[in-house]
RODO-2510 file (C-alpha; in nm, 4 decimals, decimal comma):
residues 101
     n   res          X          Y          Z
     1     m    -0,0196     0,0048    -0,0054
     2     l     0,1241     0,3388    -0,0887
     3     f     0,1695     0,5985     0,1917
     4     n     0,0735     0,9626     0,2033
     5     m     0,1333     1,2192     0,4552
     6     r    -0,0252     1,5719     0,4155
     7     t     0,0132     1,8728     0,6671
     8     t    -0,2406     2,1498     0,6467
     9     e    -0,2822     2,4620     0,8473
    10     t    -0,6481     2,5350     0,9499
    11     a    -0,8115     2,7955     1,1702
    12     d    -0,8101     2,5343     1,4627
    13     g    -0,4427     2,4616     1,4297
    14     t    -0,2593     2,2094     1,2276
    15     l    -0,4180     1,8974     1,0638
    16     v    -0,1731     1,6197     0,9658
    17     t    -0,3459     1,3409     0,7667
    18     l    -0,1980     1,0003     0,7113
    19     v    -0,3251     0,7503     0,4555
    20     g    -0,1923     0,4053     0,4070
    21     d     0,0144     0,1803     0,6121
    22     v     0,2052     0,3372     0,9161
    23     d     0,4884     0,0636     0,9826
    24     l     0,8608     0,0577     1,0214
    25     a     0,9316     0,1461     0,6861
    26     t     0,7040     0,4663     0,7034
    27     m     0,7832     0,5477     1,0607
    28     p     1,0820     0,7665     0,9956
    29     e     0,8857     1,0104     0,7638
    30     v     0,5886     1,0290     1,0232
    31     s     0,8182     1,1012     1,2888
    32     a     0,9860     1,3730     1,0987
    33     g     0,6651     1,5167     0,9837
    34     l     0,5286     1,5298     1,3627
    35     s     0,8663     1,6691     1,4692
    36     g     0,7760     2,0239     1,3909
    37     i     0,4219     2,0504     1,5496
    38     s     0,3232     2,2858     1,8034
    39     g     0,0092     2,4126     1,9445
    40     h    -0,3351     2,2492     1,8592
    41     t    -0,2757     1,9607     1,6290
    42     t    -0,5111     1,6904     1,4988
    43     i    -0,3755     1,3879     1,3373
    44     d    -0,6212     1,2117     1,1131
    45     l    -0,5541     0,8224     1,0992
    46     s    -0,9176     0,7517     0,9467
    47     g    -0,7239     0,6603     0,6169
    48     v    -0,4736     0,4377     0,7729
    49     d    -0,5238     0,0703     0,6956
    50     y    -0,2392    -0,0790     0,9190
    51     f    -0,0610     0,0773     1,2138
    52     d     0,2229    -0,1101     1,3719
    53     p     0,2202    -0,0881     1,7223
    54     v     0,5996    -0,0102     1,7366
    55     c     0,4755     0,3171     1,5837
    56     m     0,2828     0,4157     1,8856
    57     g     0,5747     0,6115     2,0441
    58     v     0,5368     0,8697     1,7692
    59     l     0,2013     0,9540     1,8810
    60     i     0,3156     0,9827     2,2281
    61     a     0,5822     1,2176     2,1324
    62     a     0,3734     1,4334     1,9176
    63     d     0,1141     1,4664     2,2098
    64     l     0,4091     1,5804     2,4522
    65     k     0,5183     1,8174     2,1921
    66     a     0,1961     1,9607     2,1614
    67     r     0,1134     2,0024     2,5329
    68     r     0,4642     2,1693     2,5839
    69     s     0,3763     2,4138     2,3442
    70     g     0,0409     2,4882     2,5150
    71     g    -0,1620     2,3038     2,2733
    72     r    -0,3291     1,9685     2,2505
    73     l    -0,3240     1,6611     2,0181
    74     n    -0,6396     1,5046     1,8896
    75     v    -0,6229     1,1826     1,6993
    76     t    -0,9049     1,0554     1,4561
    77     a    -0,8628     0,6777     1,3896
    78     s    -1,0012     0,4505     1,1670
    79     t    -1,1832     0,1614     1,3463
    80     a    -0,8869    -0,0757     1,3243
    81     v    -0,6427     0,1683     1,4700
    82     f    -0,8835     0,2864     1,7151
    83     d    -0,9134    -0,0618     1,8603
    84     l    -0,5456    -0,0980     1,8498
    85     l    -0,5138     0,2198     2,0699
    86     a    -0,7894     0,1153     2,2982
    87     e    -0,6456    -0,2337     2,3573
    88     s    -0,2938    -0,0667     2,4388
    89     r    -0,4887     0,1827     2,6612
    90     l    -0,3413     0,4933     2,4755
    91     v    -0,7123     0,6216     2,4625
    92     e    -0,6572     0,6935     2,8348
    93     i    -0,3540     0,9146     2,7535
    94     l    -0,4270     1,0691     2,4142
    95     e    -0,7439     1,2285     2,2911
    96     v    -0,8681     0,9698     2,0400
    97     s    -1,1985     0,9511     1,8382
    98     a    -1,3294     0,6801     1,6080
    99     p    -1,4764     0,7607     1,2732
   100     a    -1,8364     0,7499     1,2570
   101     d    -1,8580     0,4702     1,0245
***
């Protein structure tokens, strides 16, 4: 599966949209793309088909960056990714919402 990452500035902050598989091969690109976030940021994972559990640390690091800059991180997840984050209890740490599908 092809991977795509797009960052857009909105009135509410930064929107980072990921599509495809987030795994060891794409983790460096995701990490680099999220390294510059600050303030209010939404990471849209609703188009992610596969999310390797090894990559969860990238979300935690992004959340810490957002909080340290006075913002917050919101994650919108596909059902599969939401289930993974719930199983790992990251939904208790991160603001995560599942898509309304």
